[in-house]
C-alpha positions in Angstrom: -10.4 9.1 37.6 -7.0 7.9 38.6 -4.7 10.7 39.9 -2.2 11.7 37.6 0.8 10.5 39.8 -0.8 7.0 39.8 -1.2 6.7 36.0 1.0 4.3 34.3 3.8 6.1 32.4 5.8 4.4 29.8 9.5 4.6 29.0 8.7 7.0 26.2 7.2 9.4 28.9 3.6 8.9 27.7 0.8 7.5 29.7 -0.3 4.0 28.8 -3.7 5.4 27.6 -2.0 8.1 25.4 0.3 5.4 23.8 -2.8 3.2 23.2 -4.8 6.2 21.6 -1.7 7.0 19.5 -1.5 3.3 18.4 -5.3 3.3 17.5 -4.8 6.5 15.4 -1.7 5.0 13.5 -3.5 1.7 12.9 -6.4 3.6 11.4 -4.1 5.8 9.2 -2.3 2.5 8.2 -5.8 1.1 7.2 -6.6 4.2 5.2 -3.2 4.1 3.6 -3.9 0.6 2.5 -7.3 1.4 1.0 -6.4 4.7 -0.7 -2.7 5.4 -0.5 -0.6 7.7 1.6 -2.9 10.7 0.4 -5.9 9.4 2.0 -8.0 12.4 3.3 -7.3 13.1 7.0 -11.0 13.2 7.5 -11.1 9.4 6.5 -8.3 8.7 9.0 -10.0 10.6 11.7 -13.2 8.6 11.2 -11.6 5.3 11.1 -9.9 6.3 14.5 -13.0 7.7 15.9 -11.3 11.0 16.6 -11.7 14.5 15.2 -9.5 15.9 12.3 -7.9 18.3 14.9 -6.7 15.4 17.1 -4.7 14.0 14.2 -3.2 17.5 13.4 -2.3 17.9 17.1 -0.3 14.6 17.1 1.0 15.0 13.4 1.2 18.6 12.2 2.0 17.6 8.6 1.1 14.4 6.4 4.8 13.6 6.3 4.8 13.4 10.0 1.9 11.0 10.1 3.3 9.0 7.3 6.7 8.8 9.1 4.9 7.7 12.3 2.8 5.0 10.7 5.8 3.7 8.9 7.9 3.5 12.1 4.9 2.1 14.1 4.7 -0.8 11.6 8.5 -1.3 11.6 8.4 -1.7 15.3 5.5 -4.1 15.1 7.3 -6.2 12.5 10.5 -6.3 14.5 8.7 -7.2 17.8 7.0 -10.0 16.1 10.4 -11.9 15.3 11.3 -12.9 18.9 7.5 -13.6 19.7 7.2 -15.9 16.7 10.5 -17.7 17.5 9.2 -18.4 21.0 5.9 -19.6 19.9 6.7 -21.6 16.8 7.5 -25.4 16.6 10.7 -24.6 14.7 13.0 -21.5 13.9 12.2 -22.1 10.2 8.4 -21.9 10.9 9.1 -18.6 12.8 11.1 -17.3 9.8 8.4 -18.3 7.3 5.8 -16.5 9.5 7.9 -13.6 10.0 8.7 -13.2 6.3 4.9 -13.3 5.7 4.3 -10.4 7.9 7.1 -8.7 6.2 5.3 -9.3 2.9 2.3 -7.8 4.4 4.3 -4.7 5.5 5.6 -4.2 1.9 2.6 -4.9 -0.2 0.5 -2.4 1.7 2.7 0.7 1.1 0.8 2.2 -1.6 2.4 5.6 -2.5 5.1 5.2 0.1 7.8 4.7 -2.3 6.8 7.9 -4.1 6.7 9.7 -0.8 10.0 8.5 0.2 11.5 9.9 -3.0 10.2 13.4 -2.2 12.3 16.2 -1.0 10.6 16.1 2.3 13.3 16.0 5.1 11.0 13.9 7.2 11.4 10.9 5.1 15.3 10.8 5.0 15.9 8.6 8.1 13.1 6.1 7.3 15.2 3.7 5.2 17.9 3.5 7.9 15.3 2.9 10.7 13.9 0.1 8.5 17.3 -1.4 8.2 18.4 -0.8 11.8 15.3 -2.5 13.1 14.5 -5.4 10.8 18.0 -6.5 9.8 18.9 -7.9 13.3 15.4 -9.6 13.6 15.9 -11.3 10.3 19.4 -12.1 11.0 18.4 -13.6 14.3 15.8 -15.9 12.7 18.1 -17.0 10.2 20.8 -18.0 12.9 18.2 -19.8 14.8 17.2 -21.8 11.9 20.8 -22.5 11.0 20.4 -20.8 7.5 23.8 -19.5 6.5 23.6 -19.5 2.7 22.1 -15.9 2.8 22.4 -12.9 4.9 19.5 -10.9 6.2 20.0 -8.0 3.9 20.0 -10.2 0.8 16.9 -12.2 2.0 14.9 -8.8 2.8 16.1 -7.4 -0.6 15.1 -10.4 -2.5 11.7 -10.4 -0.6 11.3 -6.8 -1.3 12.0 -7.3 -5.1 9.5 -10.1 -5.3 6.8 -7.7 -3.8 7.4 -4.7 -6.3 4.7 -5.9 -8.7 2.1 -6.9 -6.1 -0.1 -3.8 -6.7 0.1 -3.5 -10.3 -0.5 -7.0 -11.7 -3.6 -8.9 -10.6 -2.0 -12.0 -11.9 1.0 -11.8 -9.8 1.0 -13.3 -6.4 3.9 -12.0 -4.4 3.1 -14.1 -1.4 3.4 -17.3 -3.5 6.6 -16.3 -4.9 8.1 -15.3 -1.5 6.8 -18.6 -0.3 8.8 -20.4 -2.9 11.8 -18.5 -2.1 11.6 -19.2 1.7 10.8 -22.9 1.1 13.9 -23.1 -1.0 16.4 -21.7 1.5 18.9 -24.6 2.4 
């Protein structure tokens, strides 16, 4: 075992292995939320993560804490993907299209989150602001890199969000196709 003093400690003050374990737990919770909504049983989340139920409650004492952590984790992943896609894509427009595709995945997998966000739980109050604070600058940078000035980041994300609203309730509706048409039509 590596002595504590020699373990990698991240900026957030957590050891690298603790950050990986938390990410695994958040990914498992996200998968459970996709499958069953935000009311997925904690025991199902624990089984997906390969941990005991107590481990989840130790990290996230309430369901709201877990939902907020999953949402923030996914916001951060989506935000981090923007610069990576811009660096790896053959054009800024391709990067934008791929990033918007990730954003669509983010939106259409939020079964029950909208209802939870409308609840009186104070834990949810800052999520929308965090969403905007992290994702708007990424979208704006991608639009700027692609020379797209006909729409601003807020308008585009709002339009994509509106196109994704019916994704879960109508099997004939293809949100991804509609968003693809929108993105392809950007001048």
